[in-house]
Structures are given as structure tokens and as C-alpha cells.
N, C-alpha and C positions, 0 to 999 in steps of 0.2 A: 551576291553573298547569301549564305544559307543560315537560317536560324531554326532551332528546334525547341519546342515548348511542350509542356505536359498538360493534358486535359483529361476528360473522362466521359464515357458513354454509359447511360443507365439502361440495363436490361433486366426487366422485372423489378425486383427490389435490390438488385446488386449493381455494382458499378465496375466497369472495365476500363483500364488505362488506355488513353488515346494520345498518340504523339502527333502534334501539329507541326509539320515541317513547312517552312516558307522559304522559297527561293526567289530572289530578285536579281534578274540578269538582263544584259543588254538585248534589245529586240523590240518588236512592235509592242505598244502599250496594251497588253492583253492580260486580263485577270482570269486565271484558270484554276478550277478546284477539282481534285480527284480524291479517290478514297471512299467511294460509295456514299456520297452525301445525298440527302433527299432535297426536295424542293425548298424547304425552309432554310436550308444551309446555302443553297445556291443563291437565294434571294439576299443573303447577308453581304454579298459583294457590294451592292449599292449602299447598304447601311455602313459597312466598314469604311468604304471610300469617303463617304460624306462625313462620318464621325471623325475620321482622322483630320480632314481639312478644317472642320469646324472647331477642332480642339487646338488649332494653331500649328499643326504639323503639316509637312508637305508629303502628299501621296506620290510615290515614285512613278515617273513617266517612263517606265520600263516594263518588261515582261514579269508578271508576278504569278508564281505557281504555288498553290497550296495543296499539300498532301495530308490526308487524315489517315493515319495508320493505327491498327491493322486494316487493310483494305477489304477484308471479308466480313467486317461488321458494319451494318448500315448505321449511319449517323443521322440523327434527327434533332430538331429543336434549334433554338436561337442561342444556346449557351456557348456556342463556339465563336460567337462574334468577337468577344474580348480577346481570347488567345490568338485568333487570326490577326486582329489589328495589332496586338503587341508583337506578334511574330514579324509582321511587315516592318514595324518600327525598329525591332531588333536587327533585322537584316539590313536596314539602311543606316544603322549606327546610332539611332536616337537612344536606344537602350544599350547600356554598356555590355551586358552579358549576352552573348550570342547563343549560349546553350543552357537555358534555364531549366534543368531537368528535375530539380528538387522542389519546385513549387507547382502545385496544381492550379490551373487558371480556369475560371468560369465566369460567364456574364453575358447578358444581352445588351447591345448598344442601341441607344437612340441616335437620331440624326445629329443632335447637338453635342454628342460625346458623353452624355450621362449614361449610367449603367442601371439597368432594370433588374429586379429580382427574377429568379428562375426557379424551376422545380427540380426535385431530386437531389438537393444539396446534402442531406444527411447520409444517404448511401455513398455518395462520392467522398465525403469526409471519412467514413469508415474504411473505404477502400484505400484512401490515401494513407491513413494511419497503418493499415495492414501492409502496404507496399513500402513502408519506410520513408514516405515523403515528409519533409520537415514543415511545410507551410501550405496554406490554402488561400489564394487570393480570389475574392468573390464579392458580389454586391453587398453593401452594408445591411440591407434589409434581411439578408439570409444569414448574417453573422450569428445571431442567437441560436439558430438551428445547428450551425456547424460547431459551435463551442461545446456542444454536448460531448463530443469526442475528445477524450483526454490525450495529452501528448502531442497535440498538433497546434502549431501557431496559426492564428487567423489574421489575415490582412484584409479588412473590410474597406472598400473604396466606393466612391460615388460617381466617379467620372474617369474617362480614359486618361486625362492629364494626371489625376491622382494616382492611377495605376502605374503610369510610367515613373512617377516620383517614388512610389513604393519599391519598384524593382531596381531603381538606380541607387538606393541607399541600403545599408545593412538591414537585415530582417529584424534584428533586435530593436532597431529604432522605428521601423515602419509598422510593426505588428502591434496589435492591441491584445493585452493579456486579459482574457475573459475567465480566469480561474474562479474569481469570486462569483460570477454568474453561474458557472458550472456547479459550484459546490452548493448553491442554494436552490437549484432547479427543482429537485424532488421534495425539498422541505418546505417550499413556499406554499402558502395557503391558496385555495382557489380564489380567482379574481371575483370580487363581489359584483353582483348584477342588480340592476334596478328592477328587473322583472322578477316577480315571485316564482320560486322554483316549485314545480309540482310535487306534492307530498301525499303519501298514502292516507294521511288524516283527512283528506278531502273526500275519500271514498267511504260512503255510508253503507254499512252492512257488507255483504259479499265476503263472508268469512272464509268459505272454502276456496274461492279463487285466489284471495290474498294469501292464504296458507300455501297454495300450490306455487305461487310466484316466489314466496319466501324459500320454499324447498328448491325451486329452480335456481334462484340466485346463490344459494348455499353450495350447490353441487355443480353449477353450470349445465343444467339440464334444459332440454327443449320442451316447449309448452304449446299446446293448442287450446285456445279458449273458444267454446262453442255456446252461443246463446242468441236470444232475440235482440233486435235493435234496442238501444237505450239501456242495456244492462251494465254498461261501464267497461266493456272489454278493452276498447282503445284507451280509455282513461287510465286503467290500471297498468296496461302495458307501457304507457309513456312514463309512468312513475317507477318502473323497474330500475332504471339506472341510479335512482336515488338510494337504493338499498344495496348496491354493489360497492365493494371496496375500490379504492383508487388503484390505478395501475402501479405495479412495482417498476423498477428501473428497466429491467429487461423487456417487460411488456410495453412500457412506454416507448422504448427505442424501436421496437417492431412497428407499433402503431404509427409513430411519427414518420418512419421510413416510408410506409405505405401511403400515407396522406401527402407526404412530400413529393413522391413520384406522381401521384394523381393530381397534384396541384390544388388540393383542398385544404392545405395547412394555412391557417390565418397568418397574415403578414406579421412578422415580429415574434411568432411563437417559437420558443426554443424546444420544448418537449411537452407532449400531451400528458396530462395527468389524470383526466377523467375518461372513463370508458366510452367509446363511440356508440352512438345510437343511430341506426340507419333505418328509415322507413320509406322504401321506394313505393311509387304508385303501382297499381295493379296493371297498368298498361306498359310496364317496363319490358324491354326486349331481352332475349337471352344473352346477347353480347354485353349489354349494359349491366346485367346482373353478374355475369361471370368474369368479364374482362374482354377487351377487344382492341383492335387497331393493328396497323401494319407493324408498328413497334408496340407490342402489347402493353396495355395499362390496366391498373386494377379496376375491378368492377365493385358492385355494392357489397358482395360477400367478403371481399378483401378489405374494403373500407370499414366493415363491421368487425374486423379481427380483434379478438380480446374484448369484444363488446356485445351488443345486441343487434340482431337483424329482425325487425318487426314487419311482418307481412299482414296487413289488414285486408279483410275480404279475400281470404286465401283462395277460395274456389273461383274467384274471378281472374286469377293470374293465368297466363297461358300454360298449357300442359308442359310444353318444352322447358319453360323457365323453372317450373317446380321440379321436374325430373332431373334437371341439371344440378339441383342442390344435393342430390343423394350422395355422390362421391365426396364432396367437400365436408358434409356432415360427418362422414366416417373418418376421413383422413386428415381433416384440418388444414388442407391446402388444395390449391387448384393449379393446373398447368394449362396455359393458353398456348396452343400450337398454331404457328403460322408458317407459310411457305419458306420464309427466310430464316426465322428463328422462333424458338419457343421460350416462354418465360413462366416461372413458377412464382405464385403469390401465396402468402399465408392466408388462411381462411378458417380460423378456429373461432367460431362465434356461437352465441346462444340464439336459437331460433324461437321467436315468440310469434305465433300466428293466431289470427282471430277470424271466425267465420260464423255465418248464420246457419241454423240447423236445416233450412230449406230455402228455396228461392224467394218466398215471400217473407221469411224470417220469423214467422209466428208459430212454428210447430212446437207444441208442448208449452206454450205460453200460459194457457189456462184462462186468460182474460180476453184474448183476441183470437178469432177463428182463423185457422190455417186453411188456405184455399188451394194448396198444392196437392196433386194426385200422387199416388205411390210411385209411378214411373218417373214423374218429375223430381221427386225427392231422391230417388235412386240415382238418376242421372247427375243431379247436383252434387250429392255426396261422392259419387263415383269419380268426380274430377280429381279427387285426392287419391292417388294410387296407394295400394297396400304397402309396397316397399317404402314409400315416403312416410306413411303413418307409422310403420314399424320403427322408424328412426326418431319418433317423437316420444319422449319419456312420460309426459303427463298430459292427459286429455281431460279438460275440466268443463263442466256445464256452468254457465253463468246465467242465472235467472234474472228476469226483469224485475227490479225491486219496486218500481212505482215511485210515488212521491211521498208516501206516508211514512217518513223516517223521523224518528224523534231527534230534534235538533240538538238536544243536550247530550246525546249519547257520545261517550268517549271512543275515539278511534285512534289506534296506534299510529304514531308518526313514522316517517321513513327512517329517522334517526334511531328509533328504538328497534325497528326490524333490522336495520343495518348492523347494529351491535351483535345481534344473534348470528347474522350471516357471517360476519368477520370471525366470530368465535368458532363457528362450525368449520370454516375454511382453515382456520389455524389447526384444528384437530386433524383435518385431512393431511395437511402438510407435515404434521408431526409423525404421521404413520408412513407416508411415502412422499418424500420431498419433491415438490414441483408438480405433483399430480392431484387434480381434483377428482372426485368420485366419478364424474362423467367420462373420464379418460382411463379408468381402470380396465385392463384387458387381461385375458389369459390367466396365468397362475397368480398374478398379483390380485386380480379380481377375486379369485377363489380364496386366497389367503386373507383378504380384508373383509370378506362377506361370508363368514362362517355362520351357518344357521343351526339352531337347536332342533330337537325332534319335532316339536309342535310347528315350528316355522316351516320345516321341510314339508310336512303334510299339507299345510295351507298353501305352500307354493305349488306343490304337485296338483292340488285341486284346481288352482287358478290356471295352470298350464293346460289341464284337460278341459276346463269349462270354456276358456277364452281362446283355445287353440294357439297359444303363444309360440312363436318361433324361438330359435336359439338366441337370436339377437334380442327379441322382446323379453326373454327370460333374463338375459344379462342386464338389460336396462331396468327391469323390475328390481333386480338385486342392487343396482347402483342407487336407485331412488330410496330403497329401504335403508341403505347404508347412510345416505344423507339425512334421512329422517331421524335415524339414531344419533347422528352427530349433532343435529339441532337440539335433541333431548339430552345431550351430554352423556349418552350411553356408550359404554365400551363395546357391548355386544348388540347384535341385531336381535330384537325380541319379536314375539308374535304380533304385537300391536303395530310394530313398525312395518312388517310385511303386509298386514291387513290394510294399513293406510296407503301403502304404495299400490296395492291391487285396485283400490277404488279409483285410481287415476288412469286405469287401463281399460275400463269396462266399455266405454261408450262406442268405440269403433273396433273393439277386439273381435 
């Protein structure tokens, strides 16, 4: 007998339909799998056989052939365990429906028949809705993630026995209506934590760096913090997510899809609401930063999509890793090409980097003597290429403040700064819907960044003095536009341009 079921394969952050065909016929008891399966799927033969027997069903003592179509797409992962097992049971008559084409099946089986959570559920749910499927049968732990997609019935199950029962009864009785959960996902307040959240009120002094980070948050600009050790560069960078607005629904859907495919989505999470903050160590490899694997998976830059990528000790990162950031910083996406298939991942992130001014770190400190020679300093700073620096909007010096800070001095909290950031972003969306200042290009940039006569003269002087490229000039305009938005100014004035220029001088 032949049974045909529907599953899916995740390629990048998209899902492709996969038909699982199972044929049980007379012959030697051989379990054969075709359709370009990888090693993890071939290993599922033992899991499927044992899970079926331990669930109280009889595994057929005949020839079992499983085909995963289309055959030109490589299949990987353990999510095909459940559809293969259900296909065998359907072909032997345990499941009444022999051709279950309207339900997408996903799940990894344990030897006792229980079903384990899998990765990439959200892209599969989106594809199932797009292809007109009516239901999605999957592990119960992944149900909150799948219920984000409207118009799709969810059948959460915990075991193979429960999955068989769900398919043998009408969908309306077997499915769980998660509409109430879906309607409250974006309106729910963040889950409180017992750990104190980092706040900008903890940072004493450092007015200029904090102002630069506020500008960066308001316009989604890239920032480089340069200063001696102990100045608070890392401390301030880790507080940046606290002044960013929460993700809107479309952004949350994108972020959740990426983290679901990567397997970094916490169990039971339906939809991400806070912007991601990724801080990889400087020993990271280029594949780990960009994405890698025979079946490509997201790297750190994609996991930071719609959030912050923080690179501490920037000059210590391998040159190849830093140069690989150049194209994603411009295009907001990265394509990982492999021999069998290529995959595109979103990678629109804010780059926040920190570095010392020299190898010993004390150049320009004033209190501690720098022991580095000029050639050493040049080699150290030269690790950051000019094209990469040209893609950084704000370069800020962070002085070492010491310990003589008045304890009673009032420092603004992250909540106060966040209100200004949200108001500035609202002004940007009112001018050009869906575009922040950092993404303005071409004629849109010229229309939104009109300068008066004095501002034009100041801009021309800066271009000549700092030898700014066309890209650097555009980034200077975008920063000036953001500064004007923070000041609730309709037009860019001379003081806005002057403030933007001061963030370009250090490595210009």
C-alpha cells in the first residue's frame, strides 16, 4: 500500500513543501529511504522502527520504501521522523486516511514514541498558510511559535499515539484553537526578570558617548567607541538595547523566523518582542559570523537582525571576519552559497564596535603613559580597513573617567532616553513610512535632507578637510537628519550638521 503525506524543508529562512511517500509491499524486510536524505534522516530508520513498536503498533515485516520529494532538494534534520512513521502506519491501515495532503507534519521521535521539539517551525507555518494547507501537526512545545500565523489550525501532540488519534478524528475536534494567544502576543508586557536590567543611569558622566548612542538608536546608525580601558565602552554598549523600541509585528516575525531556523529560540516562545543583542567573541570564525553549513544556517549577523551586533575589541577580530561585514552593512542581507544550494538570510543590524586607541590602550589617556611606538599604533589602527570605517556613521572618543565621580549626580535613565528615541523614530516614519534615516538612499535622501546655505558651506568644508567619500557624505547627512529629529526640528540646521561632523573626525 502507498501513503502520501505532507512535510517541509527549511532553506535559509524559507520553507519548501516536501511530500513523504511511503510504500509497504511484499518482499524482504528492508527499510529503504530515497530522495536525497542526509545522514541524520538515514539514522531515523532505527528511531522510527523502535518508536512504532514502543507505541503499541506493529512494524510491518515487509519491504518499506520511503521517498522524499522533490528529489533534487537535500533534506536534513530529524523533523521527518514523525511524517515517516505516520506514513508507515497509514500505509498499513492504522490511519484511515491514505492521502493526507492537507496537513503538514513535523516532529522528531524518541525511542519511546514521544515527540521532541524541532527548529524552523515558524517558516514552515508561513509556507503552509501560503500554500493553502489547513492544518499543521507538530510537537506541543512548538505550538506557541506556530500559532503566530493566522488562518492555520494547529494540532499539537506529545507522542506518536496522540498523533495517530489526531489524524483519525476530524480536525475540528483534534485541533487546539490558539486565537486568544495569537491576539495577545504583541500586546503582552515583557516577562519580568529577577535580574536587574542594565540602565544608562548606572553610567556616570560620559555625556558625549551617551549622546552618540542615543543618536545611533534614533536612526539605526553604526557606532565605533574608541578609548582607554575602563572608560565604560562595553558598559554603555550593553545598555543600548534598553533605549531601543520594541519590535513591531513584521520585525518580530522576521527575527523569530531567523532564531527558529538557528535553533536559538527559547522553548515555548511564540514571538520575539525585544530586539536581539549579539556579542560574539573576537575569536569567532568567518562562517560563524556570516552563516555556514552544508544546509546553510544563520550566523551572528543574521541573529542580530533588527537588533544590535556588538563587537568588543574590534581590532582583535580576524581581518576576514571584519571585511565580510561590508556587504551586509550596505544591503541588509547576506547570501550563503554552497555547492548544493544557496540561502539568503536577513542581516539588517546596528553595528556597535569598541576598541582601544593603541595596543597598550593608554594613548591619549593623560594619566598613564602610552608605551606604543608610532609604527605599532599604525599597524593596530590599520587592522580596521578604510572601507569598513566608511560604513560607520559615528566614531566617538570615550575618555577614562576615573573614580572621582559625584555620587549624587543625576544620570538619565534608559526609559527617559527611550522616549526621545521613540519620538524621533515616529517623525522618521511619518515622512517615509517604514524607513529609518540610516536607510535613506538616492532621491529620498536628497528630499529628506535639504540643507540651507550655511549648512552647505559647512558640509563642503568638512568634505574637503576630512576627504569624505560619497558614502561618507551621505552618512553625514543621515546623522544630521537624525539629530534634527531628536531636536524636533523640521529642517536640518547648521548646528545639526556641526554636531554630525564631530563624530567623523577621528579616523577621517
